ZADO-1210 file (C-alpha; in nm, 4 decimals, padded with zeros to 6 digits):
<atoms>
<atom x="06.0636" y="10.0988" z="07.4636" code="MET" pos="1"/>
<atom x="06.3132" y="10.2851" z="07.6838" code="LYS" pos="2"/>
<atom x="06.6496" y="10.3830" z="07.5297" code="PRO" pos="3"/>
<atom x="06.8484" y="10.1700" z="07.7760" code="LEU" pos="4"/>
<atom x="06.6326" y="09.8648" z="07.7016" code="ALA" pos="5"/>
<atom x="06.6883" y="09.9183" z="07.3300" code="ILE" pos="6"/>
<atom x="07.0643" y="09.9339" z="07.3866" code="LEU" pos="7"/>
<atom x="07.0561" y="09.6110" z="07.5862" code="VAL" pos="8"/>
<atom x="06.8550" y="09.4411" z="07.3095" code="LEU" pos="9"/>
<atom x="07.1068" y="09.5566" z="07.0500" code="VAL" pos="10"/>
<atom x="07.3923" y="09.4243" z="07.2645" code="ALA" pos="11"/>
<atom x="07.2181" y="09.0894" z="07.2989" code="LEU" pos="12"/>
<atom x="07.1680" y="09.0600" z="06.9244" code="LEU" pos="13"/>
<atom x="07.5271" y="09.1543" z="06.8577" code="LEU" pos="14"/>
<atom x="07.6540" y="08.9141" z="07.1226" code="GLY" pos="15"/>
<atom x="07.4809" y="08.6138" z="06.9721" code="PHE" pos="16"/>
<atom x="07.4948" y="08.7057" z="06.6056" code="ALA" pos="17"/>
<atom x="07.8491" y="08.5812" z="06.5648" code="SER" pos="18"/>
<atom x="08.0152" y="08.2585" z="06.6747" code="GLU" pos="19"/>
<atom x="08.3440" y="08.4473" z="06.7040" code="SER" pos="20"/>
<atom x="08.2820" y="08.6539" z="07.0161" code="SER" pos="21"/>
<atom x="08.6531" y="08.6814" z="07.0862" code="LEU" pos="22"/>
<atom x="08.6926" y="08.8759" z="06.7660" code="ALA" pos="23"/>
<atom x="08.4595" y="09.1401" z="06.9157" code="GLN" pos="24"/>
<atom x="08.6301" y="09.1430" z="07.2546" code="ALA" pos="25"/>
<atom x="08.9008" y="09.3952" z="07.3188" code="THR" pos="26"/>
<atom x="09.2243" y="09.2938" z="07.4899" code="SER" pos="27"/>
<atom x="09.4713" y="09.5338" z="07.6458" code="LEU" pos="28"/>
<atom x="09.7913" y="09.4812" z="07.4466" code="PRO" pos="29"/>
<atom x="09.6380" y="09.3926" z="07.1105" code="ARG" pos="30"/>
<atom x="09.5464" y="09.7396" z="06.9892" code="SER" pos="31"/>
<atom x="09.8875" y="09.8950" z="07.0324" code="VAL" pos="32"/>
<atom x="10.1076" y="09.6632" z="06.8275" code="MET" pos="33"/>
<atom x="10.2617" y="09.8510" z="06.5337" code="GLY" pos="34"/>
<atom x="10.2722" y="09.6941" z="06.1907" code="ALA" pos="35"/>
<atom x="10.6499" y="09.7104" z="06.1878" code="GLY" pos="36"/>
<atom x="10.6862" y="09.5146" z="06.5093" code="GLY" pos="37"/>
<atom x="10.9287" y="09.5612" z="06.7972" code="VAL" pos="38"/>
<atom x="11.2818" y="09.4308" z="06.8048" code="THR" pos="39"/>
<atom x="11.3518" y="09.2180" z="07.1096" code="SER" pos="40"/>
<atom x="11.6510" y="09.0324" z="07.2453" code="LYS" pos="41"/>
<atom x="11.6326" y="08.7519" z="07.4985" code="GLU" pos="42"/>
<atom x="11.9171" y="08.5975" z="07.6961" code="ASN" pos="43"/>
<atom x="11.8022" y="08.2664" z="07.8389" code="VAL" pos="44"/>
<atom x="11.9557" y="08.1476" z="08.1637" code="ALA" pos="45"/>
<atom x="12.1154" y="07.8463" z="07.9966" code="ASN" pos="46"/>
<atom x="12.3063" y="08.0669" z="07.7537" code="GLY" pos="47"/>
<atom x="12.0805" y="08.0353" z="07.4517" code="ASN" pos="48"/>
<atom x="11.9879" y="08.3582" z="07.2766" code="LYS" pos="49"/>
<atom x="11.6988" y="08.4618" z="07.0604" code="HIS" pos="50"/>
<atom x="11.6677" y="08.7759" z="06.8536" code="GLN" pos="51"/>
<atom x="11.3823" y="08.8662" z="06.6246" code="GLY" pos="52"/>
<atom x="11.1018" y="09.1018" z="06.5370" code="THR" pos="53"/>
<atom x="10.7555" y="09.0715" z="06.6875" code="VAL" pos="54"/>
<atom x="10.4921" y="09.2263" z="06.4621" code="GLY" pos="55"/>
<atom x="10.1190" y="09.1999" z="06.4081" code="GLN" pos="56"/>
<atom x="10.1620" y="08.8600" z="06.2469" code="SER" pos="57"/>
<atom x="10.2193" y="08.7030" z="06.5889" code="ILE" pos="58"/>
<atom x="09.9695" y="08.9079" z="06.7890" code="THR" pos="59"/>
<atom x="09.6659" y="08.7182" z="06.9084" code="GLY" pos="60"/>
<atom x="09.7753" y="08.3856" z="06.7630" code="ARG" pos="61"/>
<atom x="09.8070" y="08.0561" z="06.9464" code="ARG" pos="62"/>
<atom x="09.9030" y="07.7146" z="06.8199" code="SER" pos="63"/>
<atom x="09.6305" y="07.4585" z="06.7535" code="VAL" pos="64"/>
<atom x="09.7417" y="07.2671" z="07.0629" code="ILE" pos="65"/>
<atom x="09.7154" y="07.5766" z="07.2839" code="ASP" pos="66"/>
<atom x="09.3667" y="07.6533" z="07.1561" code="ARG" pos="67"/>
<atom x="09.2465" y="07.3061" z="07.2496" code="LYS" pos="68"/>
<atom x="09.3411" y="07.3179" z="07.6151" code="LYS" pos="69"/>
<atom x="09.2757" y="07.5407" z="07.9122" code="ASN" pos="70"/>
<atom x="09.5903" y="07.7440" z="07.9729" code="ILE" pos="71"/>
<atom x="09.4799" y="07.9626" z="08.2626" code="GLY" pos="72"/>
<atom x="09.2457" y="08.2325" z="08.3898" code="PHE" pos="73"/>
<atom x="09.2529" y="08.4420" z="08.0721" code="TRP" pos="74"/>
<atom x="09.1564" y="08.1450" z="07.8579" code="TYR" pos="75"/>
<atom x="08.8725" y="08.0484" z="08.0907" code="ALA" pos="76"/>
<atom x="08.7422" y="08.4067" z="08.1130" code="ALA" pos="77"/>
<atom x="08.7399" y="08.4526" z="07.7377" code="ARG" pos="78"/>
<atom x="08.5685" y="08.1178" z="07.6902" code="GLN" pos="79"/>
<atom x="08.2940" y="08.2338" z="07.9275" code="MET" pos="80"/>
<atom x="08.2743" y="08.5709" z="07.7507" code="MET" pos="81"/>
<atom x="08.1582" y="08.3885" z="07.4381" code="GLN" pos="82"/>
<atom x="07.8336" y="08.2895" z="07.6083" code="SER" pos="83"/>
<atom x="07.7297" y="08.6359" z="07.7334" code="VAL" pos="84"/>
<atom x="07.6396" y="08.9470" z="07.5314" code="PRO" pos="85"/>
<atom x="07.8165" y="09.2108" z="07.7440" code="VAL" pos="86"/>
<atom x="08.1197" y="09.1376" z="07.9612" code="ALA" pos="87"/>
<atom x="08.4411" y="09.2727" z="08.1121" code="ALA" pos="88"/>
<atom x="08.7538" y="09.1325" z="08.2777" code="VAL" pos="89"/>
<atom x="08.8928" y="09.3411" z="08.5655" code="VAL" pos="90"/>
<atom x="09.2280" y="09.2409" z="08.7146" code="ALA" pos="91"/>
<atom x="09.4759" y="09.3319" z="08.9885" code="VAL" pos="92"/>
<atom x="09.8387" y="09.2405" z="08.9056" code="PRO" pos="93"/>
<atom x="10.0606" y="09.0362" z="09.1355" code="ASN" pos="94"/>
<atom x="10.3483" y="09.2387" z="09.2792" code="VAL" pos="95"/>
<atom x="10.6598" y="09.1602" z="09.4813" code="GLU" pos="96"/>
<atom x="10.7875" y="09.4291" z="09.7164" code="ALA" pos="97"/>
<atom x="11.0252" y="09.4801" z="10.0045" code="ARG" pos="98"/>
<atom x="10.9407" y="09.5656" z="10.3612" code="LEU" pos="99"/>
<atom x="10.8494" y="09.9355" z="10.4117" code="ASN" pos="100"/>
<atom x="10.8445" y="09.9931" z="10.0349" code="GLU" pos="101"/>
<atom x="10.5693" y="10.2213" z="09.9049" code="ARG" pos="102"/>
<atom x="10.4060" y="10.0712" z="09.5983" code="ILE" pos="103"/>
<atom x="10.1349" y="10.1722" z="09.3510" code="THR" pos="104"/>
<atom x="09.9259" y="09.9026" z="09.1834" code="ILE" pos="105"/>
<atom x="09.6835" y="09.9558" z="08.8940" code="PRO" pos="106"/>
<atom x="09.3312" y="09.8229" z="08.8673" code="LEU" pos="107"/>
<atom x="09.3156" y="09.7071" z="08.5064" code="VAL" pos="108"/>
<atom x="09.0284" y="09.6705" z="08.2619" code="LEU" pos="109"/>
<atom x="09.1956" y="09.3834" z="08.0793" code="GLU" pos="110"/>
<atom x="08.9223" y="09.2860" z="07.8326" code="SER" pos="111"/>
<atom x="08.5758" y="09.4025" z="07.7368" code="SER" pos="112"/>
<atom x="08.2944" y="09.3037" z="07.5067" code="LYS" pos="113"/>
<atom x="08.0204" y="09.5375" z="07.3809" code="ASN" pos="114"/>
<atom x="08.0515" y="09.7901" z="07.6666" code="LEU" pos="115"/>
<atom x="08.0182" y="10.0761" z="07.4208" code="LYS" pos="116"/>
<atom x="07.6678" y="09.9647" z="07.3195" code="TYR" pos="117"/>
<atom x="07.5516" y="10.0309" z="07.6747" code="LEU" pos="118"/>
<atom x="07.7349" y="10.3657" z="07.6823" code="ARG" pos="119"/>
<atom x="07.9334" y="10.2737" z="07.9917" code="ILE" pos="120"/>
<atom x="08.1178" y="10.5817" z="08.1166" code="LYS" pos="121"/>
<atom x="08.1923" y="10.5302" z="08.4858" code="ARG" pos="122"/>
<atom x="08.2711" y="10.2499" z="08.7316" code="PHE" pos="123"/>
<atom x="08.2813" y="10.1885" z="09.1041" code="GLU" pos="124"/>
<atom x="08.4943" y="09.9046" z="09.2443" code="ALA" pos="125"/>
<atom x="08.4975" y="09.7856" z="09.6044" code="ARG" pos="126"/>
<atom x="08.8396" y="09.6501" z="09.7033" code="ILE" pos="127"/>
<atom x="08.9338" y="09.4454" z="10.0114" code="ARG" pos="128"/>
<atom x="09.2936" y="09.3928" z="10.1322" code="ILE" pos="129"/>
<atom x="09.5004" y="09.2368" z="10.4107" code="ASN" pos="130"/>
<atom x="09.5770" y="09.5545" z="10.6028" code="SER" pos="131"/>
<atom x="09.8404" y="09.3896" z="10.8248" code="THR" pos="132"/>
<atom x="10.0652" y="09.3511" z="10.5182" code="VAL" pos="133"/>
<atom x="09.9391" y="09.6416" z="10.3082" code="LEU" pos="134"/>
<atom x="09.8995" y="09.9744" z="10.4841" code="GLN" pos="135"/>
<atom x="09.6592" y="10.1711" z="10.2614" code="PRO" pos="136"/>
<atom x="09.7487" y="10.5230" z="10.1548" code="ASP" pos="137"/>
<atom x="09.5359" y="10.7840" z="10.3356" code="PRO" pos="138"/>
<atom x="09.3963" y="10.8996" z="10.0011" code="THR" pos="139"/>
<atom x="09.2105" y="10.5677" z="09.9709" code="LEU" pos="140"/>
<atom x="08.9919" y="10.6517" z="10.2730" code="ASN" pos="141"/>
<atom x="08.9935" y="10.2866" z="10.3754" code="ALA" pos="142"/>
<atom x="08.7867" y="10.1354" z="10.6548" code="THR" pos="143"/>
<atom x="08.9879" y="09.8986" z="10.8771" code="LEU" pos="144"/>
<atom x="08.8213" y="09.6051" z="11.0542" code="VAL" pos="145"/>
<atom x="09.0032" y="09.3083" z="11.2138" code="GLN" pos="146"/>
<atom x="09.3085" y="09.2926" z="10.9907" code="GLY" pos="147"/>
<atom x="09.1294" y="09.3844" z="10.6693" code="GLU" pos="148"/>
<atom x="09.0622" y="09.7133" z="10.4968" code="ALA" pos="149"/>
<atom x="08.8003" y="09.8024" z="10.2386" code="THR" pos="150"/>
<atom x="08.7850" y="10.1030" z="10.0092" code="PHE" pos="151"/>
<atom x="08.6189" y="10.2147" z="09.6895" code="THR" pos="152"/>
<atom x="08.7810" y="10.3217" z="09.3636" code="ILE" pos="153"/>
<atom x="08.5726" y="10.5267" z="09.1223" code="THR" pos="154"/>
<atom x="08.6486" y="10.6859" z="08.7894" code="GLY" pos="155"/>
<atom x="08.5849" y="10.7017" z="08.4194" code="ASN" pos="156"/>
<atom x="08.5999" y="10.3951" z="08.1986" code="VAL" pos="157"/>
<atom x="08.8584" y="10.4220" z="07.9170" code="PRO" pos="158"/>
<atom x="08.7327" y="10.4234" z="07.5602" code="ASP" pos="159"/>
<atom x="08.8990" y="10.0903" z="07.4907" code="SER" pos="160"/>
<atom x="09.1057" y="09.9071" z="07.7529" code="ILE" pos="161"/>
<atom x="09.3454" y="10.0326" z="08.0165" code="GLY" pos="162"/>
<atom x="09.3928" y="10.1320" z="08.3788" code="THR" pos="163"/>
<atom x="09.0746" y="10.2056" z="08.5713" code="LEU" pos="164"/>
<atom x="09.2542" y="10.3456" z="08.8750" code="GLY" pos="165"/>
<atom x="09.5595" y="10.3199" z="09.0992" code="ASN" pos="166"/>
<atom x="09.6047" y="10.2006" z="09.4591" code="MET" pos="167"/>
<atom x="09.8998" y="10.2934" z="09.6812" code="SER" pos="168"/>
<atom x="10.0202" y="10.1003" z="09.9867" code="PHE" pos="169"/>
<atom x="10.3149" y="10.0721" z="10.2215" code="THR" pos="170"/>
<atom x="10.4348" y="09.7138" z="10.2723" code="VAL" pos="171"/>
<atom x="10.4506" y="09.5952" z="10.6339" code="ARG" pos="172"/>
<atom x="10.5551" y="09.2723" z="10.8065" code="LEU" pos="173"/>
<atom x="10.2089" y="09.1456" z="10.8915" code="GLY" pos="174"/>
<atom x="10.0341" y="08.8179" z="10.9689" code="ASN" pos="175"/>
<atom x="10.1126" y="08.6552" z="10.6325" code="ALA" pos="176"/>
<atom x="10.3961" y="08.6553" z="10.3750" code="PRO" pos="177"/>
<atom x="10.1492" y="08.7841" z="10.1152" code="ARG" pos="178"/>
<atom x="09.8844" y="09.0529" z="10.1246" code="GLY" pos="179"/>
<atom x="09.5746" y="08.9776" z="09.9201" code="PHE" pos="180"/>
<atom x="09.3954" y="09.2370" z="09.7074" code="ILE" pos="181"/>
<atom x="09.0429" y="09.1194" z="09.6275" code="LYS" pos="182"/>
<atom x="08.7889" y="09.2779" z="09.3967" code="ILE" pos="183"/>
<atom x="08.4616" y="09.2342" z="09.5854" code="ASP" pos="184"/>
<atom x="08.2297" y="09.4139" z="09.3428" code="THR" pos="185"/>
<atom x="08.2402" y="09.6251" z="09.0276" code="VAL" pos="186"/>
<atom x="07.9437" y="09.8437" z="08.9351" code="ILE" pos="187"/>
<atom x="07.9184" y="10.0018" z="08.5901" code="TRP" pos="188"/>
<atom x="07.7336" y="10.3266" z="08.5180" code="PHE" pos="189"/>
<atom x="07.5895" y="10.4581" z="08.1913" code="SER" pos="190"/>
<atom x="07.6327" y="10.8100" z="08.0545" code="ASP" pos="191"/>
<atom x="07.3091" y="10.8930" z="08.2387" code="ALA" pos="192"/>
<atom x="07.4887" y="10.7995" z="08.5642" code="ASN" pos="193"/>
<atom x="07.2606" y="10.4997" z="08.6178" code="ARG" pos="194"/>
<atom x="07.3940" y="10.1584" z="08.7282" code="PRO" pos="195"/>
<atom x="07.3847" y="09.8973" z="08.4519" code="VAL" pos="196"/>
<atom x="07.3295" y="09.5416" z="08.5708" code="GLY" pos="197"/>
<atom x="07.3467" y="09.3542" z="08.2402" code="GLN" pos="198"/>
<atom x="07.7264" y="09.3293" z="08.2376" code="ILE" pos="199"/>
<atom x="07.8982" y="09.0027" z="08.3339" code="ARG" pos="200"/>
<atom x="08.2214" y="09.0964" z="08.5117" code="THR" pos="201"/>
<atom x="08.5055" y="08.8479" z="08.5636" code="PHE" pos="202"/>
<atom x="08.7389" y="08.9544" z="08.8455" code="ASN" pos="203"/>
<atom x="09.1042" y="08.8488" z="08.8768" code="LYS" pos="204"/>
<atom x="09.2305" y="08.9143" z="09.2299" code="ASP" pos="205"/>
<atom x="09.5948" y="08.9943" z="09.2975" code="GLY" pos="206"/>
<atom x="09.8403" y="08.9953" z="09.5840" code="GLU" pos="207"/>
<atom x="10.1605" y="09.1543" z="09.7093" code="VAL" pos="208"/>
<atom x="10.4352" y="08.9187" z="09.8217" code="SER" pos="209"/>
<atom x="10.6945" y="09.0434" z="10.0709" code="VAL" pos="210"/>
<atom x="11.0341" y="08.9355" z="09.9394" code="ILE" pos="211"/>
<atom x="11.3746" y="08.9063" z="10.1084" code="ASP" pos="212"/>
<atom x="11.2254" y="08.9029" z="10.4574" code="LEU" pos="213"/>
<atom x="11.0210" y="08.6432" z="10.6405" code="CYS" pos="214"/>
<atom x="10.9281" y="08.6274" z="11.0087" code="ARG" pos="215"/>
<atom x="10.9980" y="08.2971" z="11.1822" code="GLU" pos="216"/>
<atom x="10.9280" y="08.3274" z="11.5519" code="GLY" pos="217"/>
<atom x="11.1257" y="08.6297" z="11.6717" code="ASP" pos="218"/>
<atom x="11.3850" y="08.6025" z="11.3947" code="THR" pos="219"/>
<atom x="11.3986" y="08.7360" z="11.0414" code="THR" pos="220"/>
<atom x="11.5594" y="08.5406" z="10.7598" code="ARG" pos="221"/>
<atom x="11.6211" y="08.5838" z="10.3885" code="LEU" pos="222"/>
<atom x="11.3813" y="08.4071" z="10.1548" code="VAL" pos="223"/>
<atom x="11.3598" y="08.3612" z="09.7807" code="LYS" pos="224"/>
<atom x="11.0886" y="08.4915" z="09.5517" code="SER" pos="225"/>
<atom x="10.7515" y="08.3359" z="09.6294" code="SER" pos="226"/>
<atom x="10.6340" y="08.3054" z="09.2692" code="TYR" pos="227"/>
<atom x="10.7265" y="08.0505" z="09.0061" code="ALA" pos="228"/>
<atom x="10.6936" y="08.3410" z="08.7635" code="ALA" pos="229"/>
<atom x="10.7390" y="08.7139" z="08.7931" code="GLY" pos="230"/>
<atom x="10.9389" y="09.0270" z="08.7270" code="LEU" pos="231"/>
<atom x="11.2700" y="08.9704" z="08.9045" code="ILE" pos="232"/>
<atom x="11.4638" y="09.2883" z="08.8382" code="LYS" pos="233"/>
<atom x="11.4377" y="09.6018" z="08.6237" code="VAL" pos="234"/>
<atom x="11.7560" y="09.7982" z="08.5632" code="TYR" pos="235"/>
<atom x="11.8813" y="10.0627" z="08.5443" code="PRO" pos="236"/>
<atom x="11.6329" y="10.2671" z="08.7397" code="GLN" pos="237"/>
<atom x="11.5667" y="10.5351" z="08.6407" code="PRO" pos="238"/>
<atom x="11.5999" y="10.4094" z="08.2830" code="ALA" pos="239"/>
<atom x="11.7110" y="10.6136" z="07.9833" code="GLY" pos="240"/>
<atom x="11.6843" y="10.4940" z="07.6263" code="ASN" pos="241"/>
<atom x="11.7491" y="10.1336" z="07.7288" code="LEU" pos="242"/>
<atom x="11.6165" y="09.9128" z="08.0083" code="MET" pos="243"/>
<atom x="11.6819" y="09.5497" z="08.1012" code="ASN" pos="244"/>
<atom x="11.4145" y="09.3274" z="08.2543" code="VAL" pos="245"/>
<atom x="11.4995" y="08.9997" z="08.4277" code="ASP" pos="246"/>
<atom x="11.1928" y="08.7792" z="08.4536" code="TYR" pos="247"/>
<atom x="11.0956" y="08.4198" z="08.5230" code="GLU" pos="248"/>
<atom x="10.8258" y="08.2076" z="08.3605" code="LEU" pos="249"/>
<atom x="10.6738" y="07.8979" z="08.5160" code="GLY" pos="250"/>
<atom x="10.4351" y="07.7892" z="08.2422" code="GLU" pos="251"/>
<atom x="10.4146" y="07.7403" z="07.8692" code="LYS" pos="252"/>
<atom x="10.2000" y="07.9722" z="07.6581" code="GLY" pos="253"/>
<atom x="10.1825" y="08.3263" z="07.5240" code="THR" pos="254"/>
<atom x="10.3573" y="08.5904" z="07.7356" code="THR" pos="255"/>
<atom x="10.3161" y="08.9638" z="07.6812" code="GLU" pos="256"/>
<atom x="10.5226" y="09.2496" z="07.8221" code="MET" pos="257"/>
<atom x="10.4208" y="09.6119" z="07.7816" code="PHE" pos="258"/>
<atom x="10.4471" y="09.9565" z="07.9428" code="ILE" pos="259"/>
<atom x="10.1466" y="10.1680" z="08.0446" code="VAL" pos="260"/>
<atom x="10.1405" y="10.5216" z="08.1812" code="ASP" pos="261"/>
<atom x="09.9682" y="10.6211" z="08.5031" code="MET" pos="262"/>
<atom x="09.6453" y="10.7038" z="08.3176" code="SER" pos="263"/>
<atom x="09.6294" y="10.3579" z="08.1614" code="GLY" pos="264"/>
<atom x="09.7459" y="10.4378" z="07.8081" code="ARG" pos="265"/>
<atom x="09.9778" y="10.1772" z="07.6599" code="THR" pos="266"/>
<atom x="10.3080" y="10.3546" z="07.5908" code="ALA" pos="267"/>
<atom x="10.4988" y="10.0613" z="07.4401" code="ALA" pos="268"/>
<atom x="10.4461" y="09.6954" z="07.3547" code="MET" pos="269"/>
<atom x="10.7743" y="09.5172" z="07.4281" code="LEU" pos="270"/>
<atom x="10.6806" y="09.1706" z="07.3059" code="PHE" pos="271"/>
<atom x="10.4002" y="08.9167" z="07.2665" code="SER" pos="272"/>
<atom x="10.5012" y="08.5621" z="07.1781" code="ARG" pos="273"/>
<atom x="10.4878" y="08.1951" z="07.2784" code="PRO" pos="274"/>
<atom x="10.7292" y="08.1180" z="07.5633" code="THR" pos="275"/>
<atom x="10.8372" y="07.8268" z="07.7823" code="VAL" pos="276"/>
<atom x="10.9572" y="07.7914" z="08.1419" code="ASN" pos="277"/>
<atom x="11.2840" y="07.9622" z="08.2256" code="GLY" pos="278"/>
<atom x="11.4630" y="08.2752" z="08.3411" code="VAL" pos="279"/>
<atom x="11.5088" y="08.5444" z="08.0775" code="TYR" pos="280"/>
<atom x="11.6456" y="08.8947" z="08.0247" code="THR" pos="281"/>
<atom x="11.4647" y="09.1284" z="07.7882" code="HIS" pos="282"/>
<atom x="11.6325" y="09.4445" z="07.6603" code="THR" pos="283"/>
<atom x="11.3763" y="09.7193" z="07.5970" code="ALA" pos="284"/>
<atom x="11.4546" y="10.0160" z="07.3744" code="TYR" pos="285"/>
<atom x="11.2739" y="10.3259" z="07.4997" code="LEU" pos="286"/>
<atom x="11.3680" y="10.5988" z="07.2512" code="GLU" pos="287"/>
<atom x="11.0005" y="10.6649" z="07.1737" code="ASP" pos="288"/>
<atom x="10.8774" y="10.6594" z="07.5348" code="VAL" pos="289"/>
<atom x="10.8678" y="11.0053" z="07.7004" code="PRO" pos="290"/>
<atom x="11.0068" y="11.0745" z="08.0464" code="ASN" pos="291"/>
<atom x="10.7735" y="10.9825" z="08.3285" code="GLY" pos="292"/>
<atom x="10.6445" y="10.7215" z="08.5717" code="THR" pos="293"/>
<atom x="10.4992" y="10.4039" z="08.4229" code="TYR" pos="294"/>
<atom x="10.3880" y="10.0502" z="08.5024" code="PHE" pos="295"/>
<atom x="10.5819" y="09.7637" z="08.3477" code="LEU" pos="296"/>
<atom x="10.3262" y="09.4872" z="08.2936" code="MET" pos="297"/>
<atom x="10.3881" y="09.1189" z="08.2203" code="MET" pos="298"/>
<atom x="10.0974" y="08.8928" z="08.1373" code="LYS" pos="299"/>
<atom x="10.1371" y="08.5134" z="08.1351" code="THR" pos="300"/>
<atom x="09.8634" y="08.2583" z="08.0548" code="PRO" pos="301"/>
<atom x="09.7400" y="08.2572" z="08.4152" code="SER" pos="302"/>
<atom x="09.8785" y="08.5675" z="08.5904" code="GLU" pos="303"/>
<atom x="09.9528" y="08.9360" z="08.5450" code="ILE" pos="304"/>
<atom x="10.2494" y="09.1081" z="08.7131" code="PHE" pos="305"/>
<atom x="10.3260" y="09.4765" z="08.7560" code="SER" pos="306"/>
<atom x="10.6237" y="09.6886" z="08.8562" code="LYS" pos="307"/>
<atom x="10.6425" y="10.0664" z="08.8740" code="GLN" pos="308"/>
<atom x="10.9298" y="10.2148" z="08.6724" code="ILE" pos="309"/>
<atom x="11.0777" y="10.5575" z="08.6035" code="LEU" pos="310"/>
<atom x="11.2131" y="10.6792" z="08.2691" code="ILE" pos="311"/>
<atom x="11.4434" y="10.9809" z="08.2690" code="VAL" pos="312"/>
<atom x="11.6540" y="11.0672" z="07.9617" code="LYS" pos="313"/>
</atoms>
């Protein structure tokens, strides 16, 4: 029997040997939570305040009610991951940006199950975008056809979970208020540089919403944020030892906020806890985060949002 076939057989046995597949699956923020927790402070829009410590005791937990109902894409994907031996969730965050702003968006390996048993080392993702709203950076070598652009991102797969690659665009006033970013295909390669087809991949597409400006005929008017949830404002920028994040939530469930570096390593877990609808301000303490450029990530039950930040002390 060929080595690759043996590895697939082992993965199949492992995938079905346990009824708790989610315990085997890896999820981006889970592995970085310190035992001591992270102190967080929230100022709710209605004046209520909450202050506490978020440690490992809260990580990965949901109430009995939450476990019994579908609370979004992540729930559905992980439910489906239970029924397959080898799987991965690849996601593009939602981003809000201003006209002519240059933005960088990560392609995220959000969850995985048993990839290591197939010795997955490399990936190739084909991405398709609305090129009238998102002007691709020349380094992407995109092909433009009738208002859309396609390009390929390749690279190494992280040992656990993290950023697969980065995409840079300039935001333009195009034919829609939002520019879609779709993951058409993801191909995984083994350490022998051979494509592996036994992996079930769940893709979560993203989009960039142009804020503040909207074309209406030949006029331009101010508009509000297009999302019921999202990262509203991060200040100061650049940040020093302290950074404030204004954000809005439009659904009930577990919300996570964390910082990753440009290579995909999680630099800080800010919080992970059950939340409800509302507008909040989180104060992040960054004494242990080195200077550099990072992505601030916020993950709700059904969406993931990203904003590039700079830390200079």
